[in-house]
C-alpha positions as CSV (number, residue, x, y, z in Angstrom):
1,M,-0.1,0.2,-0.2
2,M,2.8,2.6,0.9
3,G,4.4,1.9,-2.6
4,C,0.9,2.6,-4.1
5,M,0.7,5.5,-2.3
6,G,3.9,7.0,-3.2
7,G,5.1,6.1,0.4
8,P,9.0,5.9,1.7
9,G,10.8,2.7,0.9
10,R,12.2,2.5,4.6
11,P,9.8,1.5,7.3
12,F,8.9,4.4,9.4
13,Y,8.4,3.2,12.8
14,A,11.5,0.8,12.4
15,S,13.7,4.4,11.5
16,L,12.4,5.7,15.0
17,L,14.5,3.2,17.0
18,D,17.5,5.4,15.7
19,M,16.0,8.5,17.4
20,P,16.5,8.1,21.5
21,A,15.5,11.8,22.0
22,L,13.0,14.1,20.7
23,T,15.0,16.6,19.2
24,A,13.5,19.6,17.2
25,E,14.8,17.8,13.7
26,A,13.3,14.4,14.7
27,R,10.2,16.4,15.8
28,R,9.9,18.1,12.2
29,V,10.6,14.8,10.4
30,I,8.0,12.5,12.5
31,E,5.4,15.3,12.0
32,A,5.9,15.7,8.2
33,E,5.9,11.8,7.7
34,A,2.6,11.6,10.2
35,E,0.9,14.2,8.2
36,R,1.8,12.3,4.9
37,R,0.4,8.8,6.2
38,I,-2.8,10.4,7.8
39,G,-3.2,11.9,3.9
40,W,-2.2,8.7,2.2
41,G,-4.8,6.9,4.6
42,S,-7.7,9.5,4.1
43,Q,-7.3,8.9,0.3
44,A,-6.9,5.4,0.3
45,I,-10.4,5.1,2.1
46,T,-11.9,8.0,-0.3
47,S,-11.1,6.1,-3.0
48,G,-11.8,2.7,-1.6
49,Q,-15.4,3.6,-1.4
50,T,-16.0,4.7,-4.7
51,R,-14.2,1.4,-6.2
52,L,-16.1,-0.5,-3.7
53,H,-19.7,1.0,-5.3
54,H,-18.7,-0.3,-8.5
55,A,-17.4,-3.7,-7.4
56,L,-20.4,-4.3,-5.4
57,A,-22.6,-3.2,-8.5
58,A,-20.8,-5.6,-10.4
59,N,-21.1,-8.3,-8.4
60,D,-17.3,-9.0,-8.1
61,T,-16.6,-10.7,-4.8
62,A,-13.0,-10.6,-5.5
63,A,-12.6,-7.1,-6.3
64,V,-14.7,-6.3,-3.2
65,Q,-12.1,-8.5,-1.2
66,Q,-9.2,-6.6,-2.4
67,I,-10.8,-3.2,-2.1
68,T,-11.4,-3.9,1.6
69,A,-8.0,-4.9,2.2
70,G,-6.7,-1.6,0.6
71,V,-9.3,0.5,3.1
72,R,-7.9,-1.8,5.7
73,E,-4.4,-0.7,4.7
74,G,-5.7,3.0,4.6
75,L,-7.2,2.8,7.9
76,L,-3.8,1.5,9.2
77,L,-1.6,4.6,7.7
78,L,-4.4,6.7,9.0
79,E,-3.9,4.9,12.6
80,S,-0.1,5.2,12.5
81,G,0.1,9.0,11.4
82,T,-2.4,9.7,14.4
83,A,-0.4,7.9,17.0
84,A,2.8,9.5,15.8
85,L,1.0,13.1,16.3
86,R,0.0,12.2,19.6
87,A,3.0,10.7,20.8
88,I,5.3,13.9,19.9
89,E,2.4,15.8,21.2
90,A,3.0,14.2,24.8
91,G,6.7,14.4,24.5
92,T,7.4,10.8,24.1
93,P,11.0,9.8,23.0
94,P,10.7,8.5,19.4
95,K,12.4,5.0,20.4
96,Q,10.3,4.7,23.2
97,F,6.4,5.1,21.4
98,A,8.0,2.9,18.5
99,L,8.7,0.2,20.9
100,V,4.8,0.8,22.1
101,W,3.6,0.6,18.5
102,F,5.2,-2.5,17.6
103,R,4.0,-4.2,21.1
104,D,0.5,-2.8,20.2
105,Q,0.7,-4.3,16.5
106,L,2.2,-7.6,17.5
107,G,0.1,-8.3,20.4
108,L,3.1,-8.8,22.6
109,P,3.8,-7.9,26.5
110,L,5.9,-4.7,27.0
111,L,9.4,-5.5,28.3
112,G,10.4,-3.3,31.2
113,E,8.8,0.0,32.0
114,A,5.4,0.3,30.9
115,A,5.0,2.8,28.2
116,P,3.0,6.1,28.8
117,M,1.1,5.7,25.4
118,A,-0.5,2.5,26.7
119,M,-4.3,2.6,26.2
120,D,-6.6,1.4,28.5
121,G,-7.7,-2.2,27.6
122,G,-11.1,-3.1,26.1
123,P,-12.7,-6.3,25.8
124,W,-11.2,-9.5,24.1
125,G,-8.0,-7.7,25.0
126,L,-8.2,-4.8,22.1
127,S,-7.5,-1.4,22.7
128,W,-10.6,0.8,22.7
129,Y,-8.9,2.7,19.9
130,H,-8.6,-0.4,17.6
131,L,-12.2,-1.4,18.7
132,T,-13.3,1.9,17.5
133,S,-11.6,1.9,14.3
134,M,-13.0,-1.6,13.4
135,A,-16.5,-0.6,14.4
136,F,-15.9,2.4,11.9
137,L,-15.0,0.1,9.0
138,I,-17.8,-2.0,9.6
139,A,-20.3,0.5,9.7
140,F,-18.7,2.0,6.1
141,L,-19.3,-1.5,4.8
142,V,-22.8,-1.9,5.8
143,G,-23.7,1.7,4.7
144,T,-22.2,0.9,1.2
145,L,-24.1,-2.3,1.0
146,L,-27.4,-0.5,2.4
147,I,-26.7,2.4,-0.6
148,Q,-26.2,-0.5,-3.0
149,Y,-29.2,-2.3,-2.2
150,A,-31.3,1.2,-2.5
151,R,-30.3,1.3,-5.9
152,M,-31.1,-1.9,-7.1
153,R,-34.3,-1.5,-5.7
154,R,-35.0,1.9,-7.9
155,V,-33.3,0.1,-10.8
156,N,-36.0,-3.1,-10.6
157,A,-39.1,-0.4,-9.8
158,L,-38.3,1.2,-13.1
159,V,-37.9,-2.2,-15.2
160,R,-41.2,-3.2,-13.6
161,R,-42.8,0.4,-14.7
162,L,-41.4,0.4,-18.2
163,S,-42.9,-3.4,-18.8
164,P,-46.2,-2.4,-20.2
165,V,-46.7,-1.2,-23.8
166,P,-45.9,2.5,-23.6
167,T,-48.1,5.2,-24.8
168,T,-47.2,7.9,-27.2
169,E,-47.1,10.3,-24.2
170,D,-44.8,7.7,-22.7
171,R,-42.2,7.4,-25.5
172,L,-41.3,11.2,-25.0
173,D,-39.9,10.8,-21.8
174,R,-38.8,7.1,-21.3
175,A,-35.8,5.3,-23.2
176,P,-37.2,2.8,-25.8
177,N,-35.2,-0.3,-24.6
178,F,-32.4,-2.1,-23.0
179,G,-29.6,-1.9,-25.9
180,G,-26.8,0.4,-25.0
181,A,-24.4,0.9,-22.1
182,S,-24.2,-0.8,-18.9
183,K,-25.5,0.8,-15.8
184,L,-21.8,0.4,-14.4
185,D,-20.9,2.6,-17.6
186,L,-23.2,5.5,-17.1
187,P,-22.3,8.6,-15.5
188,A,-22.7,9.2,-11.9
189,A,-26.2,10.8,-11.2
190,P,-28.4,11.4,-8.3
191,P,-31.1,9.2,-7.5
192,A,-33.6,11.3,-9.4
193,E,-31.6,11.1,-12.4
194,V,-30.8,7.3,-12.4
195,A,-33.7,6.1,-14.1
196,V,-33.2,8.4,-17.1
197,L,-29.7,7.7,-17.6
198,S,-29.9,3.7,-16.9
199,L,-31.9,2.6,-19.2
200,P,-30.8,3.2,-23.0
201,G,-32.7,2.1,-25.9
202,A,-31.4,0.5,-28.8
203,S,-34.3,1.0,-31.4
204,A,-38.3,1.9,-30.8
205,A,-39.9,-0.9,-32.6
206,P,-38.8,-3.8,-30.2
207,A,-40.1,-1.9,-27.1
208,L,-43.4,-1.6,-28.8
209,A,-43.6,-5.4,-29.4
210,T,-42.5,-6.4,-26.1
211,S,-45.2,-7.2,-23.8
212,A,-43.0,-8.4,-20.9
213,A,-40.1,-6.9,-19.2
214,P,-36.8,-8.9,-19.2
215,S,-35.5,-9.8,-15.8
216,P,-32.7,-7.5,-14.5
217,I,-30.1,-9.8,-15.1
218,A,-30.9,-10.2,-18.7
219,A,-31.2,-6.5,-19.0
220,A,-27.9,-6.3,-17.7
221,A,-26.4,-8.5,-19.8
222,A,-27.9,-6.8,-22.8
223,A,-26.7,-3.5,-21.7
224,R,-22.9,-4.4,-21.9
225,R,-23.1,-4.8,-25.7
226,P,-22.7,-1.5,-27.6
227,W,-25.5,-0.2,-29.6
228,S,-25.6,-0.2,-33.2
229,G,-27.5,1.4,-35.8
230,Q,-28.0,4.8,-37.6
231,L,-27.7,8.4,-36.5
232,R,-28.7,11.4,-38.9
233,V,-26.4,14.3,-39.1
234,A,-28.7,17.2,-38.0
235,L,-26.0,20.1,-37.6
236,I,-22.3,20.7,-39.1
237,F,-20.3,23.1,-37.3
238,P,-16.6,24.5,-38.8
239,E,-14.3,24.7,-35.6
240,T,-10.9,25.3,-37.3
241,P,-10.3,25.3,-41.3
242,D,-9.4,21.4,-41.2
243,V,-11.9,20.6,-38.1
244,K,-15.4,20.2,-38.0
245,T,-18.2,19.1,-35.6
246,F,-20.8,16.5,-36.4
247,R,-24.0,16.6,-34.3
248,L,-25.9,13.4,-34.7
249,V,-29.6,12.8,-33.8
250,N,-32.0,9.8,-33.2
251,P,-33.6,9.6,-36.9
252,E,-36.8,8.6,-35.5
253,G,-36.6,11.6,-32.9
254,G,-36.3,11.5,-29.4
255,D,-33.5,10.9,-27.6
256,I,-30.1,9.4,-28.7
257,P,-30.5,5.2,-28.6
258,F,-27.8,4.8,-26.0
259,T,-25.8,6.2,-22.7
260,F,-22.1,7.0,-22.5
261,M,-19.6,8.1,-20.1
262,P,-17.4,11.3,-20.7
263,G,-14.6,10.4,-22.5
264,Q,-15.8,7.5,-24.5
265,F,-15.9,6.9,-28.1
266,V,-18.3,6.1,-31.3
267,T,-17.1,4.1,-34.2
268,F,-18.3,5.1,-37.7
269,S,-18.7,2.3,-40.3
270,A,-18.9,3.4,-44.0
271,E,-18.2,1.5,-47.3
272,I,-15.6,3.7,-49.6
273,G,-14.5,2.3,-52.8
274,G,-16.2,-0.9,-52.3
275,V,-14.2,-1.8,-48.9
276,R,-16.1,-1.5,-45.5
277,N,-14.0,1.0,-43.3
278,R,-14.6,1.6,-39.9
279,R,-12.8,4.4,-37.7
280,S,-13.6,5.7,-34.0
281,Y,-13.9,9.1,-32.8
282,T,-14.1,10.6,-29.3
283,I,-17.5,12.2,-28.1
284,A,-17.1,15.8,-27.5
285,S,-20.4,16.3,-26.2
286,S,-21.6,16.0,-22.5
287,P,-23.6,12.8,-21.5
288,T,-26.2,15.1,-20.0
289,Q,-27.2,16.5,-23.3
290,R,-29.6,13.5,-24.3
291,S,-30.9,14.7,-27.5
292,H,-28.0,14.5,-29.6
293,V,-24.3,13.3,-29.7
294,E,-21.5,15.3,-31.2
295,V,-18.1,14.0,-32.4
296,T,-15.2,16.7,-33.6
297,V,-13.2,15.2,-36.6
298,K,-10.0,16.7,-37.9
299,R,-9.5,16.1,-41.6
300,E,-6.5,14.1,-42.5
301,D,-5.0,13.6,-46.1
302,Q,-4.5,10.0,-45.1
303,G,-7.9,9.3,-43.3
304,L,-10.4,7.6,-45.6
305,I,-13.2,8.2,-43.0
306,S,-12.0,11.7,-41.8
307,R,-12.1,12.8,-45.8
308,H,-15.3,10.8,-45.9
309,L,-17.0,12.6,-43.3
310,H,-15.7,16.3,-44.3
311,D,-16.0,15.8,-48.1
312,K,-19.0,13.6,-48.5
313,V,-21.2,13.7,-45.5
314,A,-23.9,16.7,-45.5
315,V,-26.8,17.4,-43.1
316,G,-29.5,14.7,-43.3
317,I,-27.1,12.1,-44.0
318,L,-27.7,8.7,-42.1
319,L,-24.3,7.4,-40.9
320,D,-23.8,4.0,-39.4
321,V,-22.7,4.0,-35.6
322,S,-21.7,1.9,-33.0
323,A,-21.3,3.1,-29.4
324,P,-20.1,3.6,-26.7
325,L,-16.7,2.2,-26.1
326,G,-13.7,3.1,-24.2
327,V,-12.4,3.4,-20.7
328,F,-10.9,6.6,-20.7
329,T,-13.4,8.2,-18.5
330,F,-14.0,10.5,-15.8
331,T,-17.4,11.4,-14.2
332,G,-16.2,13.3,-10.9
333,T,-16.6,10.6,-8.6
334,E,-13.0,9.2,-8.9
335,A,-10.9,12.1,-7.8
336,N,-11.5,15.3,-5.9
337,S,-10.0,17.6,-8.7
338,I,-8.8,16.5,-12.4
339,V,-6.1,17.9,-14.5
340,L,-6.9,17.7,-18.3
341,I,-4.0,17.7,-20.4
342,A,-4.6,17.8,-24.5
343,G,-2.7,18.7,-27.7
344,G,-4.5,19.3,-31.2
345,V,-7.7,17.5,-31.7
346,G,-6.8,15.4,-28.6
347,I,-8.9,18.0,-26.8
348,T,-12.3,16.2,-27.7
349,P,-12.5,13.7,-24.5
350,M,-11.4,16.8,-22.4
351,M,-14.2,18.6,-23.7
352,S,-16.6,15.9,-23.0
353,V,-15.4,15.5,-19.0
354,T,-15.5,19.6,-18.8
355,R,-18.7,19.9,-20.4
356,Y,-20.3,17.2,-18.3
357,L,-18.6,18.5,-14.7
358,T,-19.8,22.2,-15.4
359,D,-23.2,21.0,-16.2
360,R,-23.1,18.9,-13.0
361,S,-21.9,21.8,-10.9
362,Y,-18.9,19.6,-9.8
363,P,-17.2,21.2,-6.8
364,G,-13.5,20.2,-7.7
365,D,-11.0,22.1,-9.1
366,I,-10.7,21.5,-13.0
367,Y,-7.3,22.2,-14.7
368,F,-7.7,22.3,-18.6
369,L,-4.1,22.4,-20.1
370,Y,-3.8,22.9,-24.2
371,G,-1.5,23.1,-27.0
372,A,-2.2,23.9,-30.3
373,R,-0.1,24.8,-33.5
374,T,-1.4,28.2,-33.7
375,T,-4.3,30.2,-32.6
376,D,-6.2,29.1,-35.6
377,D,-5.9,25.7,-34.7
378,F,-7.2,26.5,-31.1
379,I,-10.4,24.3,-31.2
380,F,-13.2,25.2,-28.6
381,R,-11.6,28.4,-27.9
382,E,-14.7,30.7,-27.4
383,E,-16.3,28.0,-25.6
384,L,-13.7,27.4,-23.1
385,E,-13.3,31.2,-22.3
386,Y,-17.0,31.5,-21.5
387,L,-16.9,28.3,-19.4
388,Q,-14.4,29.7,-17.4
389,K,-15.9,32.9,-16.8
390,R,-18.9,31.4,-15.6
391,H,-17.2,28.4,-13.5
392,T,-14.5,29.8,-10.9
393,N,-13.4,26.1,-10.4
394,L,-12.5,26.0,-14.0
395,H,-8.9,27.0,-14.8
396,V,-7.9,26.9,-18.7
397,A,-4.1,27.3,-19.6
398,A,-2.8,27.1,-23.6
399,T,0.2,27.4,-25.2
400,M,0.6,27.9,-28.8
401,S,3.5,26.1,-30.8
402,R,4.0,29.1,-33.2
403,A,2.2,32.3,-32.2
404,E,4.6,34.8,-34.2
405,G,2.6,37.7,-36.2
406,T,-0.6,37.0,-34.3
407,A,-2.6,38.7,-31.3
408,W,-1.8,35.8,-28.9
409,M,-0.2,37.1,-25.4
410,G,-0.4,33.9,-23.6
411,P,2.6,31.2,-23.4
412,E,4.5,29.9,-26.7
413,G,6.0,26.7,-27.3
414,P,4.9,22.9,-26.6
415,V,3.2,21.9,-23.4
416,S,6.1,21.5,-21.0
417,K,7.1,20.3,-17.7
418,D,7.8,24.2,-16.8
419,F,4.2,25.0,-18.3
420,I,2.2,22.5,-16.5
421,A,4.0,23.2,-12.9
422,G,3.3,26.9,-13.8
423,S,-0.6,26.0,-14.4
424,V,-1.4,23.5,-11.8
425,P,-0.5,23.7,-8.1
426,E,0.2,20.6,-6.1
427,I,0.1,18.3,-9.4
428,A,1.4,15.4,-7.6
429,K,-1.7,15.2,-5.4
430,R,-4.1,15.1,-8.7
431,R,-5.5,13.0,-11.2
432,V,-4.3,13.6,-14.6
433,H,-5.9,12.7,-18.1
434,L,-3.6,13.0,-21.0
435,C,-4.8,12.9,-24.7
436,G,-3.0,13.5,-27.7
437,P,-0.3,12.3,-30.2
438,P,2.3,9.5,-29.1
439,P,5.4,11.6,-29.0
440,M,3.6,14.3,-26.9
441,M,2.1,11.5,-24.7
442,E,5.4,10.5,-23.9
443,A,7.3,13.6,-23.2
444,M,4.0,14.5,-20.8
445,K,4.6,11.1,-18.9
446,A,8.2,12.0,-18.3
447,A,7.3,15.6,-17.2
448,L,4.8,14.2,-14.9
449,A,7.0,11.7,-13.3
450,E,9.8,14.5,-12.9
451,L,6.9,16.4,-11.3
452,G,6.0,13.6,-8.8
453,V,3.0,12.6,-10.0
454,P,2.4,8.8,-9.3
455,K,2.2,6.5,-12.1
456,E,-1.4,5.1,-11.0
457,Q,-2.6,8.9,-11.0
458,I,-2.2,9.5,-14.8
459,K,-4.7,7.9,-17.6
460,T,-3.9,8.2,-20.9
461,E,-5.4,8.0,-24.3
462,A,-3.5,8.2,-27.6
463,F,-4.4,8.7,-31.1
464,G,-2.7,8.6,-34.5
465,P,-2.5,7.7,-37.9
466,A,-3.8,4.4,-39.6
467,R,-1.8,1.6,-38.8
468,G,-3.8,-1.1,-41.0
469,V,-2.8,-1.9,-44.3
470,A,-4.1,-4.1,-47.5
471,P,-3.0,-8.0,-46.6
472,G,0.4,-8.7,-47.6
473,T,1.8,-5.2,-47.6
474,P,4.1,-3.4,-45.0
475,A,2.7,-0.9,-42.7
476,P,2.6,2.8,-44.0
477,L,4.8,5.1,-42.0
478,P,3.1,7.1,-39.7
479,T,2.5,11.0,-40.9
480,P,3.0,14.0,-38.7
481,T,-0.6,14.4,-38.9
482,Q,-3.0,12.9,-36.6
483,T,-6.7,12.3,-36.3
484,S,-9.3,12.6,-33.3
485,S,-9.9,9.1,-33.0
486,P,-8.6,6.8,-30.2
487,G,-7.6,4.1,-32.8
488,P,-7.3,3.8,-36.6
489,T,-8.8,1.4,-39.2
490,P,-7.5,-0.3,-42.2
491,Q,-6.4,1.8,-45.0
492,T,-5.2,0.7,-48.6
493,A,-1.4,0.5,-49.1
494,S,0.0,2.1,-52.4
495,A,0.5,-0.3,-55.0
496,S,4.2,0.3,-54.9
497,A,4.6,-1.4,-51.2
498,V,7.1,-4.1,-51.3
499,P,5.6,-7.6,-49.9
500,R,6.2,-8.8,-46.2
501,I,8.7,-11.4,-45.5
502,V,6.7,-14.2,-43.7
503,T,8.4,-17.3,-41.9
504,T,5.6,-18.0,-39.4
505,E,1.9,-18.7,-39.9
506,V,-1.3,-18.4,-37.5
507,R,-4.2,-21.2,-37.4
508,F,-7.8,-20.1,-37.1
509,T,-9.3,-23.2,-35.1
510,K,-13.2,-22.0,-35.4
511,S,-12.9,-20.9,-39.2
512,G,-10.6,-23.9,-40.1
513,K,-8.1,-21.3,-41.9
514,T,-4.3,-20.7,-41.7
515,G,-2.6,-17.7,-42.8
516,A,0.9,-16.3,-43.0
517,L,1.9,-14.1,-40.3
518,A,4.9,-11.9,-40.5
519,P,6.8,-10.5,-37.7
520,D,5.6,-7.0,-37.9
521,Q,1.8,-8.0,-38.6
522,T,-0.9,-8.4,-36.0
523,V,-3.0,-11.4,-35.7
524,L,-6.0,-9.2,-37.0
525,E,-4.4,-8.0,-40.0
526,A,-3.5,-12.0,-40.6
527,A,-6.9,-12.5,-40.0
528,E,-8.2,-10.0,-42.6
529,A,-5.7,-11.4,-45.4
530,V,-7.5,-14.7,-45.3
531,D,-11.5,-13.5,-44.9
532,V,-11.5,-14.4,-40.9
533,E,-13.7,-12.1,-39.2
534,I,-12.7,-10.7,-35.9
535,D,-14.8,-7.9,-34.7
536,Y,-12.7,-4.7,-33.9
537,S,-13.4,-1.3,-33.2
538,C,-10.4,1.0,-32.0
539,R,-7.3,-1.2,-33.4
540,V,-5.1,0.6,-30.8
541,G,-5.6,-1.8,-27.8
542,I,-7.8,0.1,-25.8
543,C,-11.7,-1.0,-26.5
544,G,-11.3,-4.7,-26.2
545,V,-13.4,-5.6,-28.6
546,C,-11.1,-7.7,-30.6
547,K,-10.2,-10.2,-27.8
548,V,-9.7,-13.9,-28.9
549,L,-8.3,-16.9,-27.4
550,L,-5.0,-17.9,-28.0
551,L,-4.5,-21.5,-27.8
552,K,-0.8,-22.2,-28.9
553,G,2.3,-19.8,-29.1
554,E,3.3,-16.5,-27.4
555,V,2.5,-13.1,-28.6
556,T,3.8,-9.6,-27.6
557,M,1.5,-6.5,-27.4
558,E,2.5,-3.1,-27.5
559,V,-0.7,-1.9,-25.7
560,E,-3.2,-3.7,-23.8
561,E,-5.3,-1.3,-21.8
562,G,-8.5,-3.2,-23.0
563,L,-7.5,-6.5,-21.8
564,P,-8.0,-7.0,-17.9
565,P,-5.3,-8.7,-15.8
566,D,-7.6,-11.9,-15.3
567,E,-8.5,-12.5,-19.0
568,K,-4.9,-12.0,-20.2
569,A,-3.9,-14.5,-17.5
570,R,-6.4,-17.1,-19.1
571,G,-4.7,-16.7,-22.4
572,I,-7.0,-13.9,-23.8
573,V,-5.1,-11.8,-26.3
574,L,-5.7,-8.3,-28.5
575,A,-6.0,-9.4,-31.9
576,C,-5.1,-6.0,-32.9
577,Q,-1.9,-5.8,-30.7
578,A,-0.6,-9.4,-30.9
579,K,2.3,-10.0,-32.8
580,S,4.7,-13.3,-32.5
581,V,7.9,-14.3,-34.4
582,G,6.8,-17.9,-34.0
583,S,3.6,-19.9,-35.4
584,L,0.3,-19.2,-33.5
585,E,-3.2,-20.9,-32.9
586,V,-5.9,-18.7,-32.2
587,E,-9.9,-19.4,-31.4
588,A,-11.5,-17.5,-34.4
């Protein structure tokens, strides 16, 4: 636990044995360490509560056990820090109260002189302090269970209420069906709003034809699958010379047929040149806006879908959409402040988070740091200025790489360590979200590490040029331009591309097909080359759609954020990331 919380490597109480007297220097060191322990313990208990809610909702007993152990660790840190402060207030020598602490923790009798810190004994041989701490922990767990029980009762009541055939008036206020995001994937909402956000619909027709409501378990299982269908382009807004925002609505009217969390993305599918292409783009609008969803897309010369959207799509066009996907989310319950760092069109998930938090009157500080090439490329500039004036907890700082010849009076150059340190006070204590081109992401991770931000407090999502290629050709070299999506889709390579050198093969057991596998080729690319269908979305290892079971062989994966550790232990791999220098056997 101390390692996770950024604690020191040497045991604190063991070091006190080297301090026979309570000098001024010893008092300063002990006070500082005690305050840090109290802070670590409080943070562990607070974060444990949020995680425990999610684990209980998912009926994940293993996670509940793990989280409970973390809360105990946090309580022990809080207890040890408090005991140290009490001891120095009483003037007790460090060596003496360290021995008393070890005696109390190990249940050993004190040798020699009785310690002045010893507490009065309570029932069962435990101190009253320990009994009080245990009672607090038990009350915390009982309260959490009661809250979850009350939430489940509200959900079940809503399912029963929606089971009859809805009238025309009802359809204006109710979500039509149970397809879409899981309740666990929805933004946090007060009890009065849970009913509206937790039951997204896939289409109106199935709801009208259903006479009996599915069981809560069946509804939850259906909700885990992303919704797929068509949305209509209602409006198109130009943001910069090469960036547009597309507002999509339900073609049948009413709310959009799915719910999402701020930071998730949608996947567009379109047939271009006789080939079906897919591309994912982060949602820029707030989940609180139910009448439409917006995506902001930069036109890329190498991007088939982005060029299609910019050049061919007009108001009134229907687009094939699958949504939502992605785990790069923040709803405000995860931390009491947030730092959002973005570059270029990586601003889109940060806008969704910012719009959502300001819509919900999030009380914590929101630090929004952004880097663009020029002021002409500053996406959402006017809206950010407007939101900052209305919300005093929103702090926006931007820097331009090239500001010469413009009226820009702010910082110049790329987002840097000094820019971050000057814009965000005490950043080491805050949660940080990063989104931008891969080179920027690597530079930011290094800068944040130098600023003392623990690795577990940094959440990232990269975007970049397409890496998928036509079968049997090498992957195209990355271009300096980037896209606004969490991941690429296959593109057609040039006719002059040289063939791959293939020395191994991959066998797909379900389809009974075998394909060549080059060292620089993913399992997904090899499957596409022999017409083996493996579903996918982001193609950069974050959505988890392309999971397959590896039956034989070993693979490496550059990115595996979309793969939980337990599934990886069972042999599940991400087809879009799995590469190998040896032959493989995959269940597909």
